[in-house]
TORPA-4810 file (N, C-alpha, C, O; in nm, 3 decimals):
<nodes>
NODE_1_0.071_-0.190_-0.009_-0.014_-0.019_0.043_0.113_0.112_-0.007_0.049_0.211_-0.044_X
NODE_2_0.204_0.128_-0.013_0.330_0.196_-0.038_0.220_0.362_-0.146_0.218_0.382_-0.267_X
NODE_3_0.174_0.413_-0.074_0.205_0.531_-0.061_0.231_0.545_0.109_0.309_0.557_0.203_X
NODE_4_0.072_0.529_0.049_-0.041_0.540_0.239_-0.005_0.441_0.334_-0.079_0.447_0.433_X
NODE_5_0.117_0.315_0.341_0.134_0.264_0.415_0.254_0.227_0.418_0.279_0.116_0.464_X
NODE_6_0.361_0.313_0.366_0.488_0.250_0.391_0.536_0.084_0.491_0.509_0.019_0.592_X
NODE_7_0.628_0.088_0.358_0.704_-0.049_0.399_0.757_-0.074_0.597_0.822_0.006_0.665_X
NODE_8_0.717_-0.169_0.627_0.727_-0.235_0.752_0.645_-0.114_0.885_0.689_-0.077_0.994_X
NODE_9_0.537_-0.088_0.826_0.487_0.027_0.907_0.399_-0.112_0.901_0.395_-0.205_0.821_X
NODE_10_0.299_-0.068_1.080_0.168_-0.190_1.086_0.082_-0.080_1.101_0.108_0.037_1.132_X
NODE_11_-0.027_-0.135_1.075_-0.205_-0.050_1.048_-0.291_-0.113_1.186_-0.290_-0.213_1.257_X
NODE_12_-0.355_-0.003_1.173_-0.484_-0.040_1.291_-0.616_-0.045_1.218_-0.636_0.036_1.127_X
NODE_13_-0.718_-0.145_1.254_-0.824_-0.125_1.184_-0.946_-0.145_1.273_-0.915_-0.189_1.384_X
NODE_14_-1.009_-0.134_1.264_-1.161_-0.118_1.303_-1.246_-0.203_1.278_-1.358_-0.168_1.240_X
NODE_15_-1.214_-0.329_1.293_-1.310_-0.454_1.289_-1.425_-0.431_1.274_-1.444_-0.316_1.314_X
NODE_16_-1.584_-0.510_1.212_-1.657_-0.495_1.127_-1.697_-0.364_1.188_-1.768_-0.349_1.288_X
NODE_17_-1.616_-0.229_1.079_-1.658_-0.094_1.100_-1.771_-0.057_1.043_-1.838_0.046_1.041_X
NODE_18_-1.779_-0.147_1.002_-1.964_-0.089_0.825_-2.020_-0.170_0.890_-1.971_-0.278_0.925_X
NODE_19_-2.152_-0.124_0.921_-2.263_-0.241_0.913_-2.349_-0.236_0.808_-2.455_-0.299_0.812_X
NODE_20_-2.313_-0.158_0.696_-2.396_-0.170_0.578_-2.326_-0.084_0.457_-2.241_0.001_0.483_X
NODE_21_-2.373_-0.117_0.315_-2.226_-0.088_0.180_-2.300_0.086_0.237_-2.199_0.148_0.271_X
NODE_22_-2.359_0.132_0.247_-2.334_0.221_0.272_-2.314_0.351_0.309_-2.345_0.468_0.286_X
NODE_23_-2.218_0.248_0.406_-2.141_0.365_0.550_-2.009_0.309_0.531_-1.926_0.288_0.620_X
NODE_24_-1.993_0.279_0.372_-1.837_0.300_0.353_-1.802_0.382_0.235_-1.894_0.384_0.154_X
NODE_25_-1.703_0.446_0.202_-1.654_0.583_0.139_-1.565_0.555_0.044_-1.492_0.456_0.047_X
NODE_26_-1.567_0.662_-0.068_-1.426_0.633_-0.117_-1.372_0.691_-0.104_-1.402_0.809_-0.120_X
NODE_27_-1.202_0.638_-0.049_-1.138_0.662_-0.006_-1.081_0.598_0.126_-0.970_0.633_0.165_X
NODE_28_-1.140_0.525_0.182_-1.130_0.410_0.301_-1.032_0.341_0.269_-0.988_0.367_0.157_X
NODE_29_-0.965_0.238_0.342_-0.859_0.121_0.362_-0.906_0.070_0.365_-1.009_0.137_0.365_X
NODE_30_-0.943_-0.056_0.370_-0.980_-0.155_0.420_-0.847_-0.341_0.413_-0.752_-0.385_0.348_X
NODE_31_-0.938_-0.378_0.529_-0.918_-0.495_0.525_-1.028_-0.586_0.442_-1.145_-0.549_0.442_X
NODE_32_-0.983_-0.721_0.363_-1.060_-0.881_0.373_-0.947_-0.966_0.298_-0.833_-0.980_0.252_X
NODE_33_-1.104_-1.020_0.330_-1.042_-1.201_0.248_-1.075_-1.214_0.135_-1.105_-1.107_0.081_X
NODE_34_-1.081_-1.305_0.071_-1.041_-1.318_-0.092_-0.977_-1.474_-0.090_-0.860_-1.488_-0.053_X
NODE_35_-1.046_-1.575_-0.127_-1.014_-1.719_-0.183_-0.974_-1.664_-0.298_-1.017_-1.564_-0.355_X
NODE_36_-0.827_-1.788_-0.350_-0.739_-1.757_-0.481_-0.795_-1.870_-0.575_-0.869_-1.966_-0.550_X
NODE_37_-0.738_-1.828_-0.686_-0.719_-1.935_-0.750_-0.693_-2.111_-0.674_-0.759_-2.209_-0.707_X
NODE_38_-0.558_-2.111_-0.545_-0.493_-2.223_-0.507_-0.574_-2.219_-0.412_-0.512_-2.192_-0.310_X
NODE_39_-0.686_-2.231_-0.393_-0.707_-2.231_-0.272_-0.670_-2.188_-0.192_-0.598_-2.284_-0.163_X
NODE_40_-0.650_-2.122_-0.118_-0.627_-2.039_-0.017_-0.694_-1.875_0.020_-0.729_-1.778_-0.047_X
NODE_41_-0.690_-1.897_0.111_-0.691_-1.741_0.194_-0.652_-1.715_0.254_-0.619_-1.752_0.367_X
NODE_42_-0.626_-1.527_0.104_-0.536_-1.449_0.186_-0.691_-1.305_0.229_-0.814_-1.305_0.217_X
NODE_43_-0.579_-1.202_0.282_-0.642_-1.126_0.313_-0.543_-0.944_0.267_-0.437_-0.899_0.312_X
NODE_44_-0.613_-0.901_0.190_-0.599_-0.795_0.174_-0.576_-0.666_0.235_-0.609_-0.645_0.352_X
NODE_45_-0.513_-0.564_0.151_-0.467_-0.448_0.246_-0.449_-0.344_0.159_-0.338_-0.299_0.130_X
NODE_46_-0.667_-0.262_0.070_-0.687_-0.187_-0.065_-0.686_-0.045_-0.016_-0.626_-0.012_0.086_X
NODE_47_-0.769_0.060_-0.111_-0.858_0.164_-0.079_-0.938_0.124_-0.198_-0.907_0.071_-0.305_X
NODE_48_-1.024_0.156_-0.159_-1.207_0.173_-0.238_-1.177_0.278_-0.268_-1.132_0.372_-0.203_X
NODE_49_-1.211_0.260_-0.401_-1.234_0.363_-0.535_-1.328_0.423_-0.614_-1.334_0.529_-0.676_X
NODE_50_-1.436_0.283_-0.590_-1.587_0.279_-0.667_-1.628_0.235_-0.491_-1.574_0.208_-0.384_X
NODE_51_-1.831_0.259_-0.585_-1.925_0.198_-0.446_-2.004_0.154_-0.511_-1.998_0.166_-0.634_X
NODE_52_-2.073_0.110_-0.468_-2.237_0.039_-0.527_-2.234_0.084_-0.666_-2.151_0.174_-0.679_X
NODE_53_-2.321_0.044_-0.821_-2.346_0.122_-0.921_-2.266_0.235_-0.938_-2.348_0.317_-0.977_X
NODE_54_-2.171_0.285_-0.933_-2.039_0.328_-0.970_-1.985_0.224_-1.099_-1.972_0.103_-1.117_X
NODE_55_-1.956_0.395_-1.201_-1.892_0.282_-1.356_-1.758_0.295_-1.367_-1.714_0.400_-1.414_X
NODE_56_-1.686_0.209_-1.333_-1.544_0.265_-1.337_-1.461_0.244_-1.490_-1.488_0.144_-1.557_X
NODE_57_-1.424_0.281_-1.509_-1.286_0.249_-1.643_-1.186_0.275_-1.635_-1.166_0.396_-1.632_X
NODE_58_-1.070_0.189_-1.625_-0.875_0.145_-1.570_-0.843_0.130_-1.747_-0.882_0.043_-1.824_X
NODE_59_-0.777_0.223_-1.768_-0.685_0.229_-1.928_-0.573_0.296_-1.875_-0.562_0.419_-1.881_X
NODE_60_-0.447_0.180_-1.798_-0.364_0.293_-1.817_-0.310_0.338_-1.648_-0.337_0.280_-1.542_X
NODE_61_-0.245_0.435_-1.666_-0.282_0.492_-1.550_-0.363_0.607_-1.539_-0.322_0.712_-1.489_X
NODE_62_-0.542_0.581_-1.610_-0.606_0.653_-1.612_-0.720_0.582_-1.559_-0.760_0.482_-1.618_X
NODE_63_-0.780_0.628_-1.447_-0.864_0.630_-1.340_-0.987_0.701_-1.368_-0.995_0.821_-1.342_X
NODE_64_-1.100_0.628_-1.426_-1.236_0.696_-1.419_-1.319_0.637_-1.310_-1.294_0.527_-1.260_X
NODE_65_-1.449_0.736_-1.262_-1.536_0.712_-1.168_-1.626_0.748_-1.259_-1.581_0.818_-1.350_X
NODE_66_-1.742_0.721_-1.263_-1.847_0.828_-1.353_-1.883_0.885_-1.445_-1.976_0.964_-1.462_X
NODE_67_-1.803_0.841_-1.513_-1.722_0.914_-1.650_-1.612_1.031_-1.569_-1.591_1.140_-1.622_X
NODE_68_-1.548_0.994_-1.435_-1.440_1.169_-1.442_-1.349_1.137_-1.345_-1.347_1.132_-1.222_X
NODE_69_-1.214_1.101_-1.509_-1.109_1.170_-1.435_-1.090_1.133_-1.291_-1.178_1.164_-1.210_X
NODE_70_-0.979_1.065_-1.252_-0.948_1.125_-1.110_-0.772_1.192_-1.069_-0.653_1.160_-1.066_X
NODE_71_-0.896_1.335_-1.039_-0.728_1.427_-0.997_-0.657_1.363_-0.979_-0.653_1.262_-0.908_X
NODE_72_-0.601_1.402_-1.030_-0.381_1.353_-0.944_-0.302_1.538_-0.955_-0.330_1.603_-1.056_X
NODE_73_-0.241_1.583_-0.884_-0.133_1.606_-0.856_0.010_1.564_-0.830_0.008_1.500_-0.724_X
NODE_74_0.122_1.569_-0.873_0.206_1.540_-0.822_0.285_1.606_-0.799_0.328_1.712_-0.846_X
NODE_75_0.336_1.470_-0.635_0.431_1.534_-0.541_0.560_1.563_-0.506_0.621_1.635_-0.427_X
NODE_76_0.587_1.447_-0.626_0.774_1.428_-0.524_0.772_1.278_-0.624_0.675_1.212_-0.662_X
NODE_77_0.897_1.260_-0.643_1.014_1.101_-0.663_1.068_1.030_-0.578_1.174_1.078_-0.538_X
NODE_78_1.025_0.889_-0.510_1.081_0.812_-0.445_1.072_0.736_-0.503_0.969_0.694_-0.557_X
NODE_79_1.248_0.668_-0.513_1.381_0.586_-0.614_1.305_0.570_-0.746_1.374_0.627_-0.831_X
NODE_80_1.198_0.520_-0.802_1.169_0.501_-0.959_1.023_0.527_-0.928_0.950_0.442_-0.978_X
NODE_81_0.987_0.581_-0.889_0.802_0.590_-0.837_0.741_0.755_-0.858_0.820_0.849_-0.845_X
NODE_82_0.686_0.764_-0.870_0.643_0.854_-0.824_0.522_0.929_-0.813_0.419_0.893_-0.870_X
NODE_83_0.529_1.039_-0.737_0.434_0.991_-0.577_0.322_1.095_-0.633_0.380_1.164_-0.716_X
NODE_84_0.239_1.121_-0.627_0.050_1.204_-0.668_-0.009_1.194_-0.598_-0.020_1.084_-0.545_X
NODE_85_-0.103_1.332_-0.542_-0.226_1.321_-0.414_-0.335_1.288_-0.499_-0.334_1.338_-0.612_X
NODE_86_-0.453_1.194_-0.460_-0.477_1.197_-0.597_-0.649_1.272_-0.476_-0.665_1.313_-0.361_X
NODE_87_-0.721_1.253_-0.576_-0.874_1.332_-0.561_-1.008_1.216_-0.595_-1.047_1.170_-0.702_X
NODE_88_-1.042_1.199_-0.489_-1.182_1.059_-0.596_-1.296_1.106_-0.488_-1.304_1.047_-0.381_X
NODE_89_-1.371_1.199_-0.516_-1.471_1.271_-0.427_-1.436_1.335_-0.283_-1.399_1.453_-0.279_X
NODE_90_-1.443_1.284_-0.205_-1.396_1.408_-0.090_-1.232_1.407_-0.075_-1.139_1.487_-0.078_X
NODE_91_-1.267_1.200_-0.048_-1.075_1.167_-0.053_-0.980_1.257_-0.065_-0.999_1.360_-0.130_X
NODE_92_-0.860_1.231_-0.003_-0.855_1.258_-0.135_-0.592_1.227_-0.053_-0.525_1.314_0.002_X
NODE_93_-0.559_1.126_-0.078_-0.455_1.044_-0.060_-0.381_1.039_-0.162_-0.391_1.107_-0.264_X
NODE_94_-0.255_0.903_-0.119_-0.126_0.946_-0.224_-0.161_0.809_-0.261_-0.219_0.728_-0.188_X
NODE_95_-0.089_0.778_-0.477_-0.099_0.764_-0.467_0.019_0.738_-0.547_0.094_0.835_-0.562_X
NODE_96_0.065_0.586_-0.623_0.296_0.582_-0.695_0.287_0.487_-0.819_0.265_0.367_-0.832_X
NODE_97_0.307_0.571_-0.889_0.301_0.531_-1.011_0.461_0.439_-1.072_0.444_0.366_-0.974_X
NODE_98_0.534_0.406_-1.110_0.673_0.415_-1.185_0.686_0.491_-1.287_0.620_0.486_-1.391_X
NODE_99_0.816_0.603_-1.247_0.860_0.676_-1.298_0.840_0.691_-1.487_0.812_0.776_-1.572_X
NODE_100_0.869_0.569_-1.478_0.876_0.497_-1.693_0.788_0.365_-1.757_0.823_0.268_-1.824_X
NODE_101_0.706_0.391_-1.723_0.668_0.327_-1.800_0.577_0.361_-1.972_0.582_0.460_-2.045_X
NODE_102_0.502_0.233_-1.985_0.473_0.284_-2.090_0.306_0.211_-2.097_0.221_0.234_-2.183_X
NODE_103_0.294_0.120_-1.982_0.144_0.086_-1.928_0.170_-0.059_-1.991_0.066_-0.095_-1.936_X
NODE_104_0.200_-0.137_-2.034_0.232_-0.269_-2.067_0.218_-0.333_-1.996_0.288_-0.310_-1.898_X
NODE_105_0.101_-0.492_-1.981_0.098_-0.571_-1.933_0.018_-0.512_-1.773_0.062_-0.541_-1.661_X
NODE_106_-0.120_-0.418_-1.802_-0.092_-0.350_-1.685_-0.312_-0.363_-1.747_-0.376_-0.314_-1.841_X
NODE_107_-0.342_-0.440_-1.648_-0.426_-0.481_-1.695_-0.569_-0.389_-1.683_-0.550_-0.331_-1.576_X
NODE_108_-0.715_-0.340_-1.738_-0.756_-0.243_-1.807_-0.866_-0.288_-1.711_-0.840_-0.384_-1.639_X
NODE_109_-1.048_-0.197_-1.698_-1.071_-0.231_-1.625_-1.312_-0.110_-1.692_-1.368_-0.001_-1.680_X
NODE_110_-1.329_-0.215_-1.736_-1.432_-0.137_-1.752_-1.596_-0.161_-1.687_-1.696_-0.145_-1.758_X
NODE_111_-1.602_-0.196_-1.559_-1.758_-0.252_-1.433_-1.887_-0.149_-1.406_-1.863_-0.040_-1.355_X
NODE_112_-1.935_-0.161_-1.418_-2.031_-0.082_-1.363_-2.014_-0.175_-1.157_-1.974_-0.292_-1.153_X
NODE_113_-2.044_-0.112_-1.040_-2.025_-0.259_-0.968_-2.172_-0.278_-0.899_-2.263_-0.196_-0.894_X
NODE_114_-2.167_-0.387_-0.858_-2.209_-0.453_-0.867_-2.293_-0.366_-0.638_-2.268_-0.304_-0.535_X
NODE_115_-2.394_-0.446_-0.721_-2.483_-0.388_-0.534_-2.417_-0.533_-0.408_-2.421_-0.655_-0.420_X
NODE_116_-2.344_-0.418_-0.263_-2.311_-0.510_-0.240_-2.152_-0.536_-0.228_-2.078_-0.577_-0.139_X
NODE_117_-2.130_-0.485_-0.389_-1.995_-0.484_-0.374_-1.865_-0.366_-0.383_-1.898_-0.296_-0.479_X
NODE_118_-1.773_-0.329_-0.344_-1.666_-0.291_-0.406_-1.595_-0.268_-0.465_-1.533_-0.373_-0.484_X
NODE_119_-1.532_-0.155_-0.542_-1.427_-0.208_-0.611_-1.275_-0.130_-0.535_-1.282_-0.026_-0.470_X
NODE_120_-1.147_-0.206_-0.561_-1.073_-0.131_-0.455_-0.973_-0.169_-0.548_-0.965_-0.229_-0.655_X
NODE_121_-0.899_-0.109_-0.464_-0.752_-0.065_-0.620_-0.598_-0.064_-0.467_-0.599_-0.057_-0.344_X
NODE_122_-0.534_-0.070_-0.532_-0.403_-0.026_-0.420_-0.366_0.062_-0.451_-0.364_0.101_-0.567_X
NODE_123_-0.307_0.151_-0.307_-0.213_0.223_-0.361_-0.059_0.237_-0.479_-0.032_0.337_-0.545_X
NODE_124_-0.003_0.145_-0.476_0.104_0.145_-0.540_0.050_0.072_-0.672_0.066_-0.050_-0.671_X
NODE_125_-0.019_0.132_-0.803_-0.095_0.088_-0.897_-0.033_0.031_-0.960_-0.077_0.061_-1.071_X
NODE_126_0.061_-0.050_-0.977_0.167_-0.045_-1.099_0.173_-0.180_-1.060_0.181_-0.254_-1.158_X
NODE_127_0.172_-0.245_-0.937_0.301_-0.373_-0.856_0.095_-0.458_-0.697_0.082_-0.531_-0.599_X
NODE_128_-0.003_-0.359_-0.798_-0.132_-0.418_-0.672_-0.214_-0.561_-0.799_-0.219_-0.568_-0.922_X
NODE_129_-0.267_-0.656_-0.683_-0.329_-0.740_-0.741_-0.483_-0.672_-0.711_-0.543_-0.743_-0.631_X
NODE_130_-0.556_-0.564_-0.749_-0.673_-0.593_-0.713_-0.722_-0.608_-0.786_-0.707_-0.693_-0.873_X
NODE_131_-0.820_-0.506_-0.771_-1.060_-0.526_-0.839_-0.966_-0.546_-1.019_-1.020_-0.618_-1.102_X
NODE_132_-0.890_-0.506_-1.040_-0.842_-0.506_-1.182_-0.863_-0.576_-1.218_-0.945_-0.599_-1.307_X
NODE_133_-0.756_-0.677_-1.131_-0.781_-0.834_-1.175_-0.861_-0.892_-1.119_-0.932_-0.933_-1.211_X
NODE_134_-0.895_-0.920_-1.045_-1.039_-1.047_-0.966_-1.173_-0.911_-0.967_-1.280_-0.931_-0.908_X
NODE_135_-1.154_-0.822_-1.016_-1.293_-0.735_-0.991_-1.405_-0.703_-0.840_-1.340_-0.709_-0.735_X
NODE_136_-1.523_-0.679_-0.825_-1.529_-0.593_-0.697_-1.556_-0.674_-0.566_-1.586_-0.793_-0.575_X
NODE_137_-1.550_-0.633_-0.485_-1.517_-0.690_-0.366_-1.665_-0.729_-0.334_-1.766_-0.669_-0.370_X
NODE_138_-1.656_-0.826_-0.268_-1.808_-0.808_-0.170_-1.788_-0.745_-0.036_-1.693_-0.745_0.042_X
NODE_139_-1.924_-0.684_-0.034_-1.896_-0.578_0.163_-1.943_-0.741_0.198_-1.952_-0.792_0.086_X
NODE_140_-1.970_-0.825_0.279_-1.923_-0.916_0.358_-1.820_-0.972_0.388_-1.817_-1.059_0.474_X
NODE_141_-1.692_-0.924_0.306_-1.614_-0.995_0.320_-1.530_-0.938_0.387_-1.447_-0.983_0.465_X
NODE_142_-1.573_-0.755_0.332_-1.426_-0.751_0.410_-1.420_-0.743_0.661_-1.522_-0.735_0.731_X
NODE_143_-1.328_-0.747_0.696_-1.316_-0.745_0.838_-1.309_-0.598_0.882_-1.380_-0.544_0.967_X
NODE_144_-1.185_-0.532_0.790_-1.183_-0.373_0.867_-1.211_-0.280_0.825_-1.252_-0.260_0.710_X
NODE_145_-1.197_-0.211_0.901_-1.094_-0.039_0.813_-0.970_0.009_0.887_-0.925_-0.042_0.990_X
NODE_146_-0.928_0.096_0.831_-0.783_0.146_0.857_-0.862_0.279_1.008_-0.945_0.368_0.987_X
NODE_147_-0.812_0.252_1.114_-0.802_0.370_1.142_-0.705_0.482_1.104_-0.720_0.595_1.150_X
</nodes>
């Protein structure tokens, strides 16, 4: 989750922090479980980008929610990564993209988020297996919200 959560840091979550999917906000960082193709259950920490009913479009580093590109402002460089401030509704947070890339090999997404589901992305956008790969997550899979 770099740059939102730098490597080696601890994260505290409130368990069962949502009583309904309507309580989730864009920009929230959630902890959830997901069973992968190998049959094993894994725990993920990703940021909520889209809510039920939202239309999500992603091509390379362009992220659109309901037809609007998420606004970004370049902040700094950290090694080979460029850090941006991204704005999604009222949420403001930092995301990272590689300095040199043509976007090849990155998945695209075009989905309307189903009822009781959320679309999540990692903050280190080119180093995250997230909803671009496995689709929206079920609200019932959420175990907690980052404090």
